[in-house]
Backbone bond lengths (Angstrom), bond angles and torsions (degrees), N, CA, C in turn:
res aa  C-N    CA-C-N  psi(-1)  N-CA   C-N-CA  omega(-1)  CA-C   N-CA-C  phi
1 X - - - 1.515 - - 1.491 110.23 -
2 X 1.327 117.73 134.57 1.504 119.24 176.15 1.504 107.90 -67.43
3 X 1.349 114.09 141.29 1.497 120.92 173.16 1.477 107.56 -75.82
4 X 1.402 115.59 155.42 1.415 124.79 177.69 1.533 109.41 -82.69
5 X 1.360 116.53 57.26 1.494 122.68 -168.24 1.599 109.50 -76.17
6 X 1.328 116.73 -6.48 1.477 114.91 177.92 1.575 113.27 -113.95
7 X 1.379 114.58 20.48 1.507 122.50 178.87 1.563 103.67 -62.39
8 X 1.242 116.34 127.67 1.482 124.65 178.40 1.491 111.48 104.23
9 X 1.306 121.91 -11.80 1.385 126.47 178.58 1.554 107.64 -86.96
10 X 1.356 116.25 148.00 1.484 122.30 179.45 1.485 107.86 -127.18
11 X 1.297 120.87 124.51 1.463 128.38 178.58 1.443 110.20 -123.36
12 X 1.389 116.75 128.60 1.461 122.59 173.00 1.460 110.74 -111.84
13 X 1.189 117.08 136.88 1.507 130.62 174.03 1.522 110.82 -110.46
14 X 1.315 117.72 121.50 1.496 116.53 -174.80 1.569 108.18 -116.98
15 X 1.320 113.84 123.97 1.477 113.39 -171.50 1.614 108.77 -138.98
16 X 1.216 112.95 159.03 1.508 122.43 -178.13 1.461 116.53 -75.55
17 X 1.303 119.22 -47.81 1.437 125.69 -174.76 1.448 112.74 -133.79
18 X 1.375 117.36 154.41 1.447 120.90 167.01 1.478 109.56 -54.71
19 X 1.294 117.68 129.22 1.465 134.37 173.37 1.549 112.37 105.54
20 X 1.364 115.76 -19.19 1.398 118.29 172.26 1.588 113.26 -58.80
21 X 1.329 115.41 -43.60 1.557 114.99 176.06 1.414 115.06 -56.63
22 X 1.361 120.14 -34.02 1.364 123.40 -179.35 1.490 114.28 -79.24
23 X 1.383 120.00 -41.00 1.364 121.10 -174.39 1.531 109.92 -74.15
24 X 1.391 118.56 -42.15 1.427 123.33 -176.78 1.607 111.54 -75.16
25 X 1.259 115.09 -36.19 1.475 115.68 -171.70 1.484 116.69 -161.92
26 X 1.332 119.66 34.73 1.446 125.98 -175.18 1.579 109.08 -65.83
27 X 1.315 117.69 -36.92 1.429 117.36 -178.33 1.532 110.44 -74.64
28 X 1.249 118.20 -35.29 1.451 121.24 173.06 1.542 114.74 -62.45
29 X 1.280 117.82 -44.91 1.497 121.66 175.38 1.360 112.24 -61.15
30 X 1.331 119.17 -38.63 1.508 122.85 178.25 1.519 112.58 -65.29
31 X 1.442 112.18 -41.25 1.437 119.88 -178.26 1.543 109.70 -65.40
32 X 1.448 118.95 -45.94 1.399 120.31 -177.82 1.583 109.42 -64.55
33 X 1.319 113.32 -38.71 1.506 114.88 -179.79 1.530 111.69 -65.02
34 X 1.325 114.92 -42.47 1.415 118.97 -177.05 1.549 112.85 -66.76
35 X 1.313 114.21 -24.70 1.444 118.62 173.31 1.531 115.60 -88.99
36 X 1.325 117.63 13.17 1.430 123.01 171.82 1.465 120.03 102.60
37 X 1.396 116.77 -10.06 1.506 120.02 179.02 1.461 113.19 -65.67
38 X 1.284 113.81 149.84 1.555 116.77 168.44 1.467 108.09 -84.89
39 X 1.326 121.38 114.28 1.430 127.21 -177.10 1.472 110.72 -110.13
40 X 1.263 123.37 125.41 1.343 130.86 -177.00 1.429 109.53 -125.73
41 X 1.379 119.94 124.22 1.393 124.67 173.39 1.493 112.98 -99.67
42 X 1.276 120.58 117.99 1.376 123.10 178.67 1.677 111.01 -102.90
43 X 1.257 110.85 119.67 1.512 115.28 -173.00 1.508 107.67 -111.86
44 X 1.354 117.78 140.13 1.534 116.38 -169.89 1.511 108.19 -103.29
45 X 1.288 125.23 -27.28 1.512 125.99 -177.61 1.478 107.36 -131.39
46 X 1.353 116.26 167.92 1.447 122.35 176.42 1.565 112.80 -99.24
47 X 1.290 115.84 11.55 1.512 120.49 179.03 1.479 113.09 58.10
48 X 1.328 113.48 41.32 1.449 119.51 -178.09 1.514 117.24 -56.77
49 X 1.350 111.69 -22.67 1.512 117.79 -174.53 1.513 108.69 -95.58
50 X 1.314 121.32 2.85 1.409 117.94 179.68 1.552 118.18 -63.34
51 X 1.335 113.37 159.59 1.500 117.85 176.80 1.461 109.47 -90.76
52 X 1.266 124.29 138.38 1.448 124.60 179.27 1.455 116.43 -90.11
53 X 1.262 119.58 130.35 1.461 125.24 170.35 1.526 111.32 -86.54
54 X 1.288 112.24 132.39 1.524 114.52 175.90 1.572 108.21 101.46
55 X 1.304 114.09 143.86 1.495 115.37 -176.11 1.450 115.73 -79.79
56 X 1.376 122.24 -31.90 1.446 120.14 -172.84 1.568 117.12 -53.19
57 X 1.394 113.13 -34.68 1.475 118.38 -170.29 1.437 112.42 -114.82
58 X 1.365 120.29 24.44 1.341 125.91 -175.75 1.626 111.32 -58.70
59 X 1.293 112.28 -38.06 1.476 119.27 -174.43 1.592 113.74 -64.90
60 X 1.261 114.92 -22.14 1.472 118.05 -175.08 1.537 113.98 -55.57
61 X 1.330 119.68 -42.53 1.452 123.56 -179.56 1.451 109.77 -69.62
62 X 1.380 119.13 -36.64 1.423 125.00 -179.95 1.538 114.60 -64.21
63 X 1.297 114.41 -29.35 1.472 119.49 -173.85 1.571 111.15 -115.72
64 X 1.357 115.94 23.70 1.455 122.75 177.52 1.561 114.24 52.74
65 X 1.277 113.04 40.31 1.504 122.20 176.27 1.510 116.68 -108.76
66 X 1.294 116.52 -4.23 1.433 123.09 -172.43 1.554 110.78 -66.72
67 X 1.338 116.50 -39.00 1.465 118.77 -176.24 1.533 114.47 -55.64
68 X 1.352 114.84 -48.03 1.456 119.34 177.34 1.499 115.14 -61.36
69 X 1.353 117.39 -39.50 1.413 125.08 175.13 1.540 111.67 -60.45
70 X 1.312 115.03 -46.06 1.503 119.23 177.32 1.436 112.65 -66.72
71 X 1.340 118.85 -31.32 1.428 119.10 174.80 1.573 112.88 -56.41
72 X 1.272 115.47 -41.31 1.441 119.89 -179.37 1.461 109.08 -70.57
73 X 1.360 121.75 -41.51 1.444 126.94 174.19 1.575 112.07 -53.10
74 X 1.356 112.10 -45.45 1.475 117.51 177.00 1.443 114.18 -62.23
75 X 1.402 115.17 -46.02 1.471 114.13 176.43 1.551 114.84 -58.73
76 X 1.274 115.85 -41.61 1.544 119.54 175.14 1.536 113.51 -64.58
77 X 1.355 117.06 -34.60 1.477 119.48 175.85 1.506 111.24 -69.70
78 X 1.310 115.91 -42.47 1.532 118.59 176.68 1.520 112.48 -60.55
79 X 1.281 112.86 -38.16 1.507 114.83 176.88 1.491 110.57 -65.40
80 X 1.355 119.17 -38.26 1.428 119.07 -177.76 1.469 113.44 -67.95
81 X 1.364 116.79 -29.74 1.433 126.21 177.99 1.562 110.41 -81.21
82 X 1.268 117.16 -19.58 1.537 118.51 -179.81 1.532 112.79 82.79
83 X 1.344 118.26 22.90 1.479 124.14 -176.23 1.511 113.89 -116.84
84 X 1.320 116.24 164.89 1.440 123.81 176.20 1.528 112.73 -90.49
85 X 1.317 117.36 160.48 1.505 114.75 175.24 1.511 109.92 -141.22
86 X 1.353 112.86 150.06 1.486 123.95 178.54 1.582 104.25 -128.16
87 X 1.311 115.89 133.77 1.419 121.15 174.33 1.592 104.46 -100.94
88 X 1.310 113.62 110.97 1.520 117.59 -172.28 1.529 108.87 -57.47
89 X 1.349 119.55 124.82 1.433 124.63 175.26 1.519 112.56 76.71
90 X 1.290 114.24 0.61 1.573 118.92 -177.34 1.490 111.58 98.48
91 X 1.240 118.34 161.49 1.504 121.25 -179.69 1.536 113.07 -62.10
92 X 1.290 116.81 122.70 1.430 120.30 177.96 1.497 117.08 92.11
93 X 1.388 117.56 -6.45 1.435 118.68 -176.40 1.443 114.13 -64.50
94 X 1.321 117.63 -45.44 1.509 117.98 173.95 1.503 107.16 -105.61
95 X 1.260 115.55 141.51 1.500 121.84 -175.71 1.424 110.63 -103.87
96 X 1.371 117.14 146.94 1.492 125.79 177.90 1.617 102.57 -59.18
97 X 1.438 110.97 133.27 1.471 117.99 179.44 1.387 115.39 -85.51
98 X 1.406 120.68 -9.30 1.441 119.60 -174.65 1.462 111.93 64.09
99 X 1.352 117.51 -174.31 1.493 118.89 178.83 1.518 106.89 -88.81
100 X 1.383 110.79 165.17 1.507 113.83 -179.91 1.516 109.28 -59.43
101 X 1.351 115.60 139.30 1.383 119.82 -178.05 1.569 117.31 95.80
102 X 1.378 110.47 -18.47 1.529 112.40 178.34 1.465 112.51 -80.50
103 X 1.353 120.64 157.09 1.438 124.02 178.65 1.591 113.62 -54.27
104 X 1.366 116.59 -32.70 1.358 114.92 -178.60 1.484 115.22 -71.39
105 X 1.360 114.89 -21.48 1.439 117.17 176.33 1.532 113.49 -63.64
106 X 1.294 117.61 -18.01 1.486 118.32 178.05 1.509 113.74 -103.34
107 X 1.300 115.57 2.54 1.441 124.78 173.15 1.533 110.69 -57.38
108 X 1.362 124.91 124.01 1.380 118.73 176.32 1.503 120.22 -65.80
109 X 1.347 114.16 -12.61 1.422 126.33 174.58 1.545 112.34 -86.74
110 X 1.283 116.66 -13.69 1.463 121.19 179.00 1.534 115.75 -59.66
111 X 1.299 118.27 136.92 1.392 120.48 -177.19 1.476 116.37 -52.05
112 X 1.399 117.87 -42.12 1.440 122.62 -178.01 1.564 112.34 -58.19
113 X 1.392 114.95 -22.86 1.444 117.75 -178.99 1.475 109.51 -94.07
114 X 1.256 124.54 3.97 1.463 124.40 -169.62 1.568 109.76 -137.67
115 X 1.279 114.86 37.54 1.523 117.76 -169.57 1.634 108.39 -69.22
116 X 1.392 116.13 -39.15 1.456 113.76 178.04 1.524 113.16 -68.05
117 X 1.237 118.47 -34.18 1.446 120.71 178.98 1.607 106.55 -65.54
118 X 1.256 114.78 -52.47 1.548 117.83 179.25 1.431 110.97 -54.55
119 X 1.309 119.87 -37.84 1.467 121.16 -176.19 1.536 104.38 -71.00
120 X 1.258 122.94 -37.08 1.512 122.08 177.39 1.506 108.87 -63.62
121 X 1.305 120.65 -43.07 1.391 123.24 -178.68 1.592 108.42 -64.82
122 X 1.348 114.46 -47.09 1.470 117.13 -178.16 1.554 111.83 -65.83
123 X 1.223 116.55 -37.56 1.528 122.15 177.52 1.585 108.70 -56.39
124 X 1.351 114.73 -44.09 1.425 115.27 175.85 1.541 115.42 -64.73
125 X 1.310 115.94 -36.17 1.464 117.43 -178.01 1.551 108.38 -70.39
126 X 1.334 113.75 -40.53 1.487 118.11 -179.00 1.471 111.26 -66.95
127 X 1.264 119.47 -36.75 1.438 123.92 177.56 1.570 108.88 -62.17
128 X 1.280 117.40 -37.90 1.434 120.60 -178.01 1.599 109.37 -73.25
129 X 1.324 112.76 -41.49 1.502 115.11 -174.00 1.488 112.36 -83.55
130 X 1.354 120.30 -34.98 1.438 119.57 -176.57 1.514 111.61 62.23
131 X 1.302 121.40 57.69 1.397 118.12 -172.22 1.622 111.40 -75.26
132 X 1.282 114.28 146.62 1.526 119.94 167.15 1.454 116.44 -66.48
133 X 1.297 118.03 -30.49 1.479 126.27 -173.99 1.474 107.22 -154.92
134 X 1.367 113.06 148.98 1.565 122.03 175.13 1.559 103.56 -121.70
135 X 1.306 112.48 134.89 1.459 117.07 170.13 1.437 111.73 -116.22
136 X 1.359 116.56 130.66 1.498 120.27 -176.33 1.461 107.65 -155.05
137 X 1.398 117.07 -153.44 1.435 126.75 179.30 1.523 108.53 -96.50
138 X 1.329 112.90 159.72 1.469 123.87 172.33 1.543 107.58 -81.04
139 X 1.386 118.46 -176.03 1.407 122.76 -177.41 1.477 114.24 -62.31
140 X 1.396 121.12 -26.79 1.373 127.58 179.08 1.450 115.22 -82.29
141 X 1.326 115.56 -5.25 1.478 119.49 -177.53 1.534 113.49 73.65
142 X 1.324 117.05 12.78 1.453 119.87 -173.42 1.430 117.27 87.55
143 X 1.340 112.52 -54.44 1.541 116.41 174.55 1.539 110.75 -143.17
144 X 1.310 118.66 18.64 1.485 120.66 170.36 1.496 115.17 97.25
145 X 1.417 116.68 3.33 1.446 116.32 -178.97 1.613 108.36 -63.08
146 X 1.387 120.42 131.83 1.393 117.11 179.63 1.407 119.72 -61.17
147 X 1.347 120.81 -25.38 1.501 122.90 173.93 1.474 109.03 -71.38
148 X 1.357 119.35 -38.16 1.564 119.04 178.63 1.455 108.31 -66.79
149 X 1.267 123.08 -42.94 1.425 124.64 179.10 1.592 110.91 -63.41
150 X 1.359 113.42 -36.95 1.494 116.24 178.01 1.529 110.26 -69.25
151 X 1.302 119.47 -34.75 1.463 123.44 179.35 1.566 108.14 -66.86
152 X 1.370 115.59 -45.14 1.457 115.20 171.74 1.514 116.99 -52.35
153 X 1.288 110.70 -42.49 1.554 115.11 -178.69 1.552 107.95 -68.01
154 X 1.324 118.25 -41.33 1.428 122.67 176.03 1.420 115.11 -57.37
155 X 1.292 115.40 -44.65 1.564 122.51 -179.71 1.516 108.23 -65.46
156 X 1.289 119.70 -44.66 1.423 118.17 -175.21 1.539 114.20 -74.27
157 X 1.378 114.81 -19.94 1.512 118.40 172.69 1.505 108.37 -80.83
158 X 1.243 117.55 -33.05 1.478 119.21 -168.51 1.617 114.13 -92.50
159 X 1.342 116.56 -25.94 1.408 119.28 -175.42 1.516 114.02 -79.91
160 X 1.253 117.93 150.44 1.419 124.71 178.46 1.578 105.73 -68.46
161 X 1.359 118.24 142.24 1.482 123.05 -179.89 1.561 108.04 -60.39
162 X 1.284 121.15 -19.75 1.533 122.67 -174.75 1.589 108.52 -92.75
163 X 1.292 118.52 -9.64 1.477 120.09 -177.51 1.521 110.02 -78.75
164 X 1.295 117.79 129.47 1.435 123.15 172.19 1.526 110.42 -68.30
165 X 1.383 118.15 131.53 1.362 122.87 -179.56 1.629 105.61 -127.98
166 X 1.398 109.50 137.72 1.430 118.34 179.41 1.556 107.78 -122.82
167 X 1.369 111.75 139.37 1.492 114.56 176.54 1.579 106.67 -102.41
168 X 1.326 110.04 125.43 1.511 112.64 174.97 1.479 110.86 -80.42
169 X 1.347 117.56 136.84 1.483 120.44 -177.99 1.487 108.84 -131.22
170 X 1.360 113.74 163.50 1.487 122.32 164.89 1.543 105.42 -98.45
171 X 1.363 114.36 98.29 1.500 122.45 -171.71 1.512 109.14 -60.39
172 X 1.315 118.33 126.43 1.439 122.93 -169.68 1.557 109.68 -61.86
173 X 1.300 119.15 -61.35 1.495 121.70 -179.40 1.472 112.36 -52.84
174 X 1.215 119.81 -39.66 1.446 119.13 -170.09 1.635 108.67 -76.25
175 X 1.305 113.24 -31.68 1.477 118.14 174.76 1.471 114.32 -73.07
176 X 1.356 119.06 -38.12 1.396 123.70 170.71 1.547 112.14 -57.42
177 X 1.266 111.43 -49.61 1.524 117.88 -176.54 1.556 110.31 -62.81
178 X 1.413 110.66 -44.25 1.473 116.68 -179.75 1.563 111.51 -60.54
179 X 1.373 113.68 -42.49 1.489 112.60 179.62 1.505 116.08 -63.60
180 X 1.351 114.65 -23.45 1.463 119.94 -179.74 1.574 109.35 -66.81
181 X 1.296 115.56 -17.77 1.462 117.03 -172.00 1.554 109.72 -98.27
182 X 1.395 115.64 1.19 1.466 116.94 -172.31 1.535 110.91 -120.12
183 X 1.260 115.54 149.85 1.480 124.76 159.13 1.449 113.80 -105.22
184 X 1.390 120.70 131.15 1.478 121.62 -174.65 1.510 110.91 -68.36
185 X 1.319 114.47 148.71 1.576 116.58 175.06 1.556 108.36 -61.60
186 X 1.351 114.67 159.24 1.474 120.68 173.49 1.566 112.53 -49.11
187 X 1.253 116.97 127.91 1.467 126.78 179.00 1.498 113.14 81.51
188 X 1.343 119.79 -2.15 1.427 124.17 168.24 1.549 112.42 -94.24
189 X 1.360 114.10 168.39 1.462 117.42 178.63 1.575 106.23 -137.66
190 X 1.224 114.43 163.39 1.546 116.77 169.60 1.575 106.87 -88.34
191 X 1.381 108.54 151.42 1.482 115.92 -175.35 1.482 108.67 -67.22
192 X 1.398 117.06 150.68 1.451 120.41 171.08 1.523 108.68 -73.87
193 X 1.396 111.62 165.37 1.500 119.86 177.90 1.567 108.17 -57.80
194 X 1.315 116.13 -42.88 1.485 119.25 -179.39 1.565 112.53 -55.77
195 X 1.465 111.06 -50.37 1.437 115.46 178.44 1.478 112.20 -60.59
196 X 1.334 118.21 -47.59 1.433 123.47 -172.99 1.551 110.50 -66.23
197 X 1.297 117.28 -37.50 1.507 118.53 179.04 1.529 109.38 -68.62
198 X 1.269 118.27 -35.17 1.466 120.87 176.33 1.524 112.21 -66.85
199 X 1.342 114.63 -39.84 1.509 124.43 -174.76 1.467 109.37 -76.23
200 X 1.272 123.46 -21.70 1.493 121.39 -177.42 1.506 114.81 -118.83
201 X 1.293 114.57 171.36 1.484 121.57 173.68 1.495 113.35 -127.34
202 X 1.304 118.36 148.40 1.425 117.29 177.79 1.526 115.98 -85.20
203 X 1.343 115.49 139.59 1.470 116.79 170.05 1.556 110.31 83.40
204 X 1.348 117.94 136.51 1.429 123.53 170.97 1.490 110.44 -132.74
205 X 1.301 114.43 146.18 1.469 117.83 177.52 1.499 112.73 -90.67
206 X 1.346 114.71 -26.39 1.473 118.85 172.67 1.533 108.39 -136.07
207 X 1.300 112.49 138.20 1.492 119.33 173.76 1.515 108.56 -112.53
208 X 1.358 120.26 131.23 1.379 120.17 -177.00 1.589 105.16 -113.50
209 X 1.297 115.35 107.29 1.515 121.31 177.34 1.534 109.90 -66.54
210 X 1.280 115.76 136.09 1.519 117.24 -178.56 1.528 109.23 -102.95
211 X 1.304 115.58 132.46 1.463 120.49 174.04 1.403 112.93 -74.85
212 X 1.348 123.53 169.68 1.446 122.81 175.92 1.563 110.82 -55.08
213 X 1.374 114.99 -41.94 1.368 120.58 -176.69 1.604 110.71 -66.09
214 X 1.293 118.17 -40.09 1.406 120.16 173.10 1.477 114.97 -63.84
215 X 1.400 118.26 -35.22 1.382 123.19 178.24 1.540 112.28 -67.39
216 X 1.336 113.57 -40.47 1.454 120.24 179.29 1.508 108.96 -65.82
217 X 1.288 118.18 -36.92 1.504 122.07 178.08 1.480 109.16 -62.46
218 X 1.388 114.33 -47.22 1.459 120.45 -175.05 1.522 107.15 -65.88
219 X 1.327 120.04 -44.40 1.518 119.10 176.56 1.417 109.56 -57.42
220 X 1.292 118.65 -44.71 1.534 119.68 -174.53 1.557 109.38 -63.58
221 X 1.359 121.42 -41.38 1.319 127.35 177.98 1.604 109.45 -64.64
222 X 1.334 119.35 -41.27 1.440 124.13 177.04 1.585 107.78 -59.81
223 X 1.378 117.21 -43.50 1.439 116.34 -178.96 1.477 112.98 -70.83
224 X 1.404 115.37 -22.40 1.448 115.97 177.09 1.527 112.54 -73.54
225 X 1.255 114.21 -23.44 1.583 120.06 175.30 1.519 108.46 -90.08
226 X 1.331 118.53 50.42 1.485 118.06 -165.38 1.528 112.81 -76.96
227 X 1.339 118.44 -13.17 1.431 118.66 171.83 1.523 114.19 -75.04
228 X 1.355 114.75 -12.26 1.441 120.91 -173.18 1.584 113.08 -119.29
229 X 1.315 112.79 -30.78 1.475 117.14 -171.60 1.516 108.45 -125.60
230 X 1.337 114.33 131.80 1.430 119.44 -177.79 1.502 106.22 -114.04
231 X 1.296 118.61 106.75 1.481 125.17 -178.99 1.488 108.25 -80.43
232 X 1.335 114.36 125.85 1.480 120.97 -171.10 1.429 114.72 -93.82
233 X 1.351 115.56 50.42 1.473 121.32 -177.44 1.527 112.93 -117.52
234 X 1.307 117.76 15.63 1.427 122.56 -175.45 1.499 119.52 85.60
235 X 1.425 115.33 -6.25 1.400 118.17 178.71 1.514 113.99 -77.79
236 X 1.346 111.37 155.30 1.594 115.84 179.10 1.506 108.09 -128.79
237 X 1.288 116.22 165.30 1.455 123.17 177.68 1.544 106.99 -138.50
238 X 1.213 114.33 165.78 1.526 123.87 176.27 1.632 103.97 -59.36
239 X 1.236 119.61 -39.15 1.429 123.69 -177.59 1.485 112.42 -69.32
240 X 1.363 113.51 -44.90 1.424 119.85 -179.34 1.571 107.71 -129.62
241 X 1.322 117.81 90.60 1.470 119.09 -176.05 1.480 116.35 -78.79
242 X 1.347 121.90 7.80 1.400 126.49 176.19 1.463 114.24 -92.11
243 X 1.318 118.07 138.04 1.470 121.68 179.92 1.529 110.96 -97.13
244 X 1.316 118.62 142.30 1.453 126.94 176.17 1.537 108.26 -132.15
245 X 1.284 113.10 137.74 1.547 115.14 -177.76 1.504 106.17 -133.30
246 X 1.317 113.59 123.30 1.472 120.70 172.80 1.564 109.54 -92.32
247 X 1.254 117.68 149.04 1.411 119.58 177.76 1.602 108.23 -89.63
248 X 1.235 111.73 123.59 1.508 120.54 -178.87 1.503 105.99 -103.66
249 X 1.338 115.03 117.21 1.427 124.77 -178.68 1.502 111.08 -90.66
250 X 1.334 118.55 -30.72 1.451 120.76 -178.47 1.546 108.79 -135.43
251 X 1.372 116.55 65.32 1.430 118.14 -173.08 1.592 116.95 -55.73
252 X 1.318 113.12 -24.28 1.426 113.00 -178.68 1.585 109.56 -71.85
253 X 1.339 116.80 -28.23 1.448 121.35 172.50 1.461 112.89 -82.25
254 X 1.378 114.55 -47.65 1.497 120.19 -168.48 1.548 103.62 -127.37
255 X 1.279 120.27 94.62 1.464 118.99 -167.58 1.528 115.43 -86.01
256 X 1.356 117.37 3.18 1.513 117.35 -178.42 1.475 110.25 -171.31
257 X 1.341 112.66 177.88 1.586 120.64 177.91 1.467 106.23 -148.32
258 X 1.234 112.72 164.05 1.480 121.93 179.25 1.547 110.49 -156.86
259 X 1.265 116.62 170.30 1.458 122.82 175.07 1.546 111.27 -147.87
260 X 1.208 115.17 160.69 1.491 123.15 175.20 1.568 106.42 -98.95
261 X 1.338 116.63 -163.58 1.446 117.24 179.87 1.473 111.07 -70.87
262 X 1.309 122.02 -15.14 1.457 122.83 177.27 1.490 112.56 -77.55
263 X 1.293 120.46 -5.06 1.516 124.83 179.45 1.485 112.12 54.80
264 X 1.359 115.73 38.24 1.442 122.31 169.88 1.576 108.69 -97.81
265 X 1.247 119.14 120.41 1.499 122.75 -172.61 1.581 104.48 -73.33
266 X 1.424 112.78 139.18 1.426 119.78 175.38 1.514 106.89 -133.55
267 X 1.372 119.27 149.66 1.363 120.12 -178.44 1.615 111.61 -84.40
268 X 1.363 110.57 141.87 1.403 116.53 168.47 1.546 110.12 -92.73
269 X 1.314 110.48 111.62 1.514 119.61 -168.06 1.512 113.77 -90.06
270 X 1.309 119.78 159.46 1.385 122.19 176.82 1.545 113.51 -90.49
271 X 1.322 118.97 16.99 1.420 125.08 175.21 1.519 108.72 -148.91
272 X 1.317 112.26 161.12 1.514 121.75 167.37 1.487 114.51 -125.99
273 X 1.221 118.63 156.71 1.439 120.10 -166.35 1.421 114.28 -129.61
274 X 1.439 116.59 145.50 1.472 120.02 -177.13 1.505 109.05 -141.63
275 X 1.411 114.04 149.58 1.438 121.28 171.72 1.488 106.18 -116.58
276 X 1.364 113.22 144.43 1.469 118.32 177.39 1.556 113.56 -69.96
277 X 1.304 112.17 119.81 1.514 113.21 173.88 1.501 117.58 -95.79
278 X 1.348 115.64 -30.01 1.402 122.10 -178.76 1.600 111.79 -153.77
279 X 1.324 117.94 142.24 1.422 119.77 -179.77 1.525 116.20 104.45
280 X 1.303 114.10 -175.11 1.469 118.18 -177.44 1.459 108.27 -83.26
281 X 1.327 121.37 143.99 1.465 123.50 179.07 1.561 109.77 -61.87
282 X 1.256 116.34 154.43 1.478 123.44 -178.96 1.506 110.69 -156.16
283 X 1.352 115.01 157.41 1.464 117.85 178.83 1.495 116.93 -78.41
284 X 1.294 112.71 -18.11 1.495 118.33 172.21 1.497 111.92 -141.61
285 X 1.240 120.01 174.54 1.428 126.04 -167.00 1.552 111.24 -63.66
286 X 1.390 116.71 -35.47 1.388 120.16 -178.28 1.528 114.40 -113.59
287 X 1.366 115.50 10.32 1.513 121.82 -177.27 1.433 111.82 -59.91
288 X 1.343 115.80 129.42 1.425 123.39 174.14 1.485 116.04 81.55
289 X 1.383 116.08 6.12 1.502 119.84 -179.77 1.524 108.50 -98.07
């Protein structure tokens, strides 16, 4: 059994939408929590503009009901990871901004139009928590989503200059190598080089290896976000009752696969990757603190 060697440490992960915490760093959050750290995920929007996977709940997005649905998915995912959650400003306070050019982008409630306000809210939360480290997105938002970029800006405004900040990334070489071990489920495809290069970043300062327990927690959290993530292991949910199965040719290296609403298969890796955003370099996320 792992010792609780991180008892007394506090880690905050700041994300734009429900499911980002799981996709970017779910295994890491589960690992830190299992080792005794207090892990708090702060989410800024409810992802109201997300596209829904599965037929039963397609009408949610059309009738502006998706945000509340995703709030429950987020709660279930955080339970699976063993971490706490805060919705910044309260549920529904900041609205999903959508992509540039979408009607939501012009909504006065959209996060991209309220960065200073969000930074003030986040500053208050960070002052109360006093985290040893913050995990979030880099300046490109991971893959360019306006809300991810806005969250990066909010974090950099709100955080103390002395707080260590890590950017969670989809590491490029690891994802390319992982994809080489997979065959996409029927009806899915592999992402193009253009897509994958935009979705990933080169190089990591810290690699967090995921134990079987951490991988199981991440899988459970992915399944909790069933309106947004389709786990290609044959499992089904009430939200998405269709099964998809990816062929895993090296399951010891790449133990799973998943897709989003675009049906582009992605590898579930045995590690998660971080670049240093602020603070002194270290060999692990809490090293030297």
